[in-house]
N, C-alpha and C positions, 0 to 999 in steps of 0.2 A: 505494501499499499504506500502510494505517496503520500505522506502525513501533511504535505503542502497543499493536496488537494483541496480548493474552495469548498466541494462538496461536501467533504467532512468536518470541515469549520463549521459549515450549515448545520450540520446534524449537532456538532456538541455546542452550538450556540444554545439549541433548547434542552440540555441535560440539567436533571433537576437531582438532587443528593439529600436523603434524609437521614440521620443516625438515629439508630433503635437501641445501641446498647455500647458502652466503651469500657475496658477495664485491664490491669494489669497482674498478671498473676506466675509465679515462679516455683508451684507446686505441681505433684506428679496428678494429683486430683485435679478432675475438671478438664483434662484435655482426652484422657483416651475414650474415643467413642467408636462403637461396634461397626455402626450405619447411620449415618442420616441425610436425608435431603432436606436442608432446610430452605424454608422461602426467602431467605435475606443472605447477601454477599457476606463474608469473613475477610475483614483483612489484617494482616498481622505483621509483627515488626519482631525478628526473633533476636533476642538480647543474649540467648547461650544457651545451652543443652544440646541434647540430640534425641532422635526420633524419625520417623517416618508419618507421611501422608500419601495416601492413597484418593484419588480422583476418578471417577467412573474404572476404578481396577488398573489404574496407572499409579506406580509408585513414585514419592519424591522424599527427598531426604533433605528439607531444609535447616539450613547451617546459620551459625551466629551474624549478624548484620545483614540478614536478607530480609525484604520486604515481600509476603506473600499474598495473591489473592485468591481467596475459595468462593467460584461464583455461586448464586444462588442454583437451586435445584439440580447441581451435581450430586451426585452420589459419594459419599466422604466417609474416610475410615481414617481416623487418627491414631498415633501411638507415641508414647514418648518414655524416655528410661526411669525407672524408679530411684536409680542410684544420681542420674544426671538429667533431671525433667528440664522440659523448655520453659526459660525465663521468656514470655510472650507479652506484648502489649497488642491490644485487639480491639476492633470496629466492628460492629454490626452494621450495615447501612443497606439502603436501598437506592437504587441509580436508575434513573428513566428519561429516556427521549420520549415525549408525546407520552404513548399509553403503552410504551413497551419497555419492558426490562432493558438496560443497556447490555448486559451479558446472559440472554436469552437463548444465543445459539452457541454459547461457551461450553467446551467442555473437556476442560483441563485447568491445571493450576496454572497461572501467571506468578511467576517468583523473578527475583532482582536481585543482584547483587548492588547495593546503593552504594555509591561513591563517597556520600557524606553522612556514615551512618548516626552522628551526634545529631545532626539537625532532623534527620527523620525520626530518629526517636524524639526528640522535642515535639515535633508534631504528634504525635502518639500521645505523648503525655499532657499536651497541651488540651488532646481531642477528652482525653479520661478527667482532665480537671475539670472541663468546661462541662461535659456531659453530669458531673457531681452536684454543679450549681447553675440547674438552669436559669435562664432569662434571653431576653428577646436577642441582647448580643453574644450570648453563649452560642445560641444557634448559628449565628452567623460567623463563629468562631469556628465551629465544628465543621459546616460547611465549606469554608475555605482551607481548613487543614484536610480534610478530605481529598476533595480536588487536588490541591498541592501534593499528597501522597501518590494519589493515582498519576499524575503528570510524571511523577519522579519513575514511577513504578514502571510504565508503559515508555518511556521517552529515553531511560537510560539502560532498559534491555533490548529494545528496539521491537517491542509485542505489539507495534502500530497497527497489527492486522485485526487486533480485537472490534475496532470498530466497521471494519472491513465484512466481519461476521455478522454485524448486527443488521446489515439489510443482505437479500439475498441476492445472487449477482446479476438476475435478469431486473430486480426491484431497483436495484442500486442504478442501474445505465439508465430506466424510466426517471426515478428521482431526479437525478444528476442533469438530465435533460432538462426537465422543467425547472431546476434551481438555477442552470446556466441560462437558459432563455430568459427568467427572469431578473437576471442581474445584467444581463445584456440590452433590455426593453425597460427600464426603468422608467425612461423619458417618455414612454409610449403609453398608450390606453392600453390596459391589460383586463382581459374578462375570465371569468372562470372556464366559460366554455372553449375560449380558445388555449388556454393552458390544459383543459380536459380533454382537447383535441391531440396535442403532442402526444398522449399515454394512450389514445384511443379508448378511453373510458367516458361513460356517461357524466355530465358534469356532478350529479348528487352522489355516485359512487367514488368520484374524484375527490372532491370536498373530504367524504371520510376516510379515503386513505389517505390523501395528502395530512390530515390533521392526525390520524394515526401513527403517524411516521415524524413529523416535525411537531407537535402538541400545539400547533395553532391551525386556522384555518387557510386557504391559498392567499385570499385576499387580505388578513392580517399579516400573513407573512411580506407581501408586496407592500403594505402599508409600513410595516417595519424596516424592511430594506430601504425604501423611498427616506424614512425618517433619518435612517442611521447615514446615508450619504447625505442628506438635507445638514445634518449636524457637522459632518466630516467639511463641507462647501461653506458655511457660516463661521464656523474657526479657523481654517486653512487658505481661505481665498477672498478675492475682493468681489466677486460676484453678488449683485444685487439680490434683494432677497426675491424679486418678482422672476428673476433669470433661474436662480435656485428653483422657485417652485415650478417654472415651465421645465427644467433640468431633469425634475423628478416626476415630470407629467402629473400636476395638477395645477389648478386654476388657485390663483394668488389667494381668494378668500378663503378657500377649503383648505388648501396647505398653512396659512396662517392659523384657522381653527385647529387643525387635527395636529399640529407642530404643539401648541400649547397646552391640548388635552393631553398628549403624551409627554412632553419635555416639562409642563408646571409652569414655562415662560414663553413669552413670544418669540419669536423668529430673532428680532431687534435685539431684545433683552439677552436672549443667549449669546447673539454675537458679541454683544457689547463685553458679556464675560468671560468668554473665551478666547477673542481673537485679540493677537496682542498687537496687531496694526492697526487698530482702532486708538489702542491706549499711548501709540509713539507720535 
């Protein structure tokens, strides 16, 4: 998989994560499990010890300073030494893009030898701390930590094929074509029927299909991409607001109304706050 492919970036824009448990243990008890198929993902940092993990009957032998991800709904057997049990930090979490679990097609353990184990261990420890003192801010911190750990795990070990597995090859090609078309035609009038035709689907089925994978309806996605481009132009260009509206395929009044609705401020106020050239 090409990690720079905009299709994958578009998919990951819709990624949501939620932490359901976080803890650290260094005892024999609590690790050995004969066979489970949990409905949540398990994310571990191994600080020491020895043992074995079987995912769908395939054995792995995690070592100190490794991060491992055990995807939900895989068949899991775990063993550790009585005399040298794993010292492990672990997080249970859910990860979804749209209605689909991120790892719904995974059937293996993801394991990574991290280059900065102290930093990764700190992310796990902070997640555990935040989990034990829940607040609005702790939820944000836990999400940030899990995303950072996942990025480290996949990037350092080259596990970039996980997102390719998220979409079946034929669906990948179809969705990629639609997203590429949207990104290339933001300045034009776009209709659901037009996008559905690219995939040769009835518009009603296309809307449900698109939302299932992307988490939003096709036209909501178009609007968000247009506003993303508008924010970029307001901050880093000298184009007039009317030119930006036209560039993003909207009439000025509609653009101004929708921009304020989504950004909380008018296009003019957003530019004043973010474009350095207006202050020079």
